[in-house]
C-alpha positions in Angstrom: -21.1 1.2 -11.6 -19.5 -1.9 -13.1 -16.2 -3.3 -12.1 -14.4 -1.9 -15.1 -15.6 1.6 -14.4 -14.5 1.3 -10.7 -11.1 0.1 -11.8 -10.8 3.1 -14.2 -11.9 5.6 -11.5 -9.6 4.2 -8.9 -6.6 3.1 -10.9 -6.9 -0.3 -9.3 -6.9 -3.5 -11.5 -10.1 -5.5 -11.9 -8.2 -8.4 -10.4 -7.4 -6.4 -7.3 -11.1 -5.4 -6.9 -12.1 -9.0 -7.1 -9.5 -9.9 -4.5 -10.9 -7.1 -2.2 -14.3 -8.7 -2.5 -12.9 -12.2 -1.8 -11.3 -10.7 1.4 -14.6 -9.1 2.4 -13.2 -5.6 2.0 -15.5 -4.5 -0.7 -19.1 -5.5 -1.6 -21.1 -5.4 -4.8 -24.6 -6.3 -6.0 -24.9 -8.8 -8.8 -27.1 -8.3 -11.9 -29.2 -11.1 -13.3 -26.3 -11.9 -15.6 -23.9 -12.1 -12.7 -22.1 -8.8 -13.4 -20.8 -6.9 -10.3 -22.3 -3.5 -9.7 -20.9 -1.1 -7.1 -22.4 1.9 -5.3 -21.1 5.4 -5.6 -19.1 5.1 -2.4 -17.1 2.1 -3.7 -14.4 4.4 -5.2 -13.9 6.0 -1.8 -13.7 2.6 -0.1 -11.1 1.4 -2.7 -9.0 4.5 -2.0 -9.1 3.8 1.7 -8.2 0.2 1.2 -5.3 1.2 -1.0 -4.1 3.8 1.6 -4.2 1.1 4.3 -2.4 -1.4 2.1 0.2 1.2 1.3 0.7 1.7 5.0 1.5 -2.0 5.3 -1.7 -3.2 6.9 -2.8 -6.8 6.0 -6.2 -7.7 4.6 -7.2 -9.1 7.9 -6.3 -5.9 9.8 -8.1 -3.8 7.3 -11.1 -6.1 7.5 -11.1 -5.7 11.3 -10.9 -1.9 11.1 -13.6 -1.3 8.4 -16.6 -1.8 10.7 -15.3 1.0 12.9 -14.6 3.2 9.9 -18.1 2.5 8.5 -19.8 3.2 11.8 -17.5 6.2 12.5 -16.9 4.7 15.9 -13.6 3.9 17.7 -13.2 1.2 20.3 -10.4 0.5 22.6 -9.6 -2.6 20.4 -9.5 -0.5 17.2 -7.3 2.2 18.9 -4.9 -0.5 20.1 -4.8 -2.1 16.7 -4.0 1.3 15.1 -1.4 2.1 17.7 0.3 -1.3 17.0 0.3 -0.6 13.3 1.7 2.9 13.8 4.5 1.5 16.0 5.3 -1.2 13.4 5.5 1.5 10.7 7.7 3.7 12.9 10.1 0.7 13.4 10.2 0.3 9.6 10.9 4.0 9.1 13.7 3.8 11.7 15.3 0.8 9.9 15.0 2.5 6.5 16.7 5.7 7.8 19.5 3.6 9.2 19.9 1.8 5.8 19.8 5.1 4.0 22.5 6.6 6.2 24.7 3.6 5.7 24.2 3.9 1.9 25.0 7.6 2.1 28.3 6.8 3.9 29.2 4.2 1.2 28.4 6.7 -1.5 30.6 9.4 0.2 33.4 6.9 0.6 33.3 5.8 -3.0 33.5 9.4 -4.2 36.4 10.3 -1.9 39.7 10.0 -3.8 41.5 9.0 -0.6 39.3 5.9 -0.3 41.3 4.2 -3.1 38.1 3.5 -5.1 38.5 3.9 -8.8 35.8 5.5 -10.8 35.3 3.8 -14.1 33.4 5.5 -16.9 31.6 2.6 -18.6 30.8 2.9 -22.3 28.9 0.2 -24.1 30.7 -0.7 -27.4 28.5 -1.2 -30.4 28.5 -4.7 -31.7 
């Protein structure tokens, strides 16, 4: 399939797909005219890349993990890398929960009449 079709199938921009290739995360064959052509498994690969990016992994980390994914093999190094990434994500989650809890406290305080906060109903006047 061509790059436009892969972009449509995956919901990922053509620009992002080119970037994935530059980073070594995705491969394509080239036609005589220089057009990229991807195999049927490319969409699955793009979804995996998106999932790993969504988890906060860097291009380099993803590149380091892909050979293990492709070979369906785990190594002590890949397990250590995955554990480090999981720990990093857990730290982010903990931080976000703390921020959310503080925000909830501010919201509750702002809604409490005893806090002295004045609620102002804003209405935009027509010019």
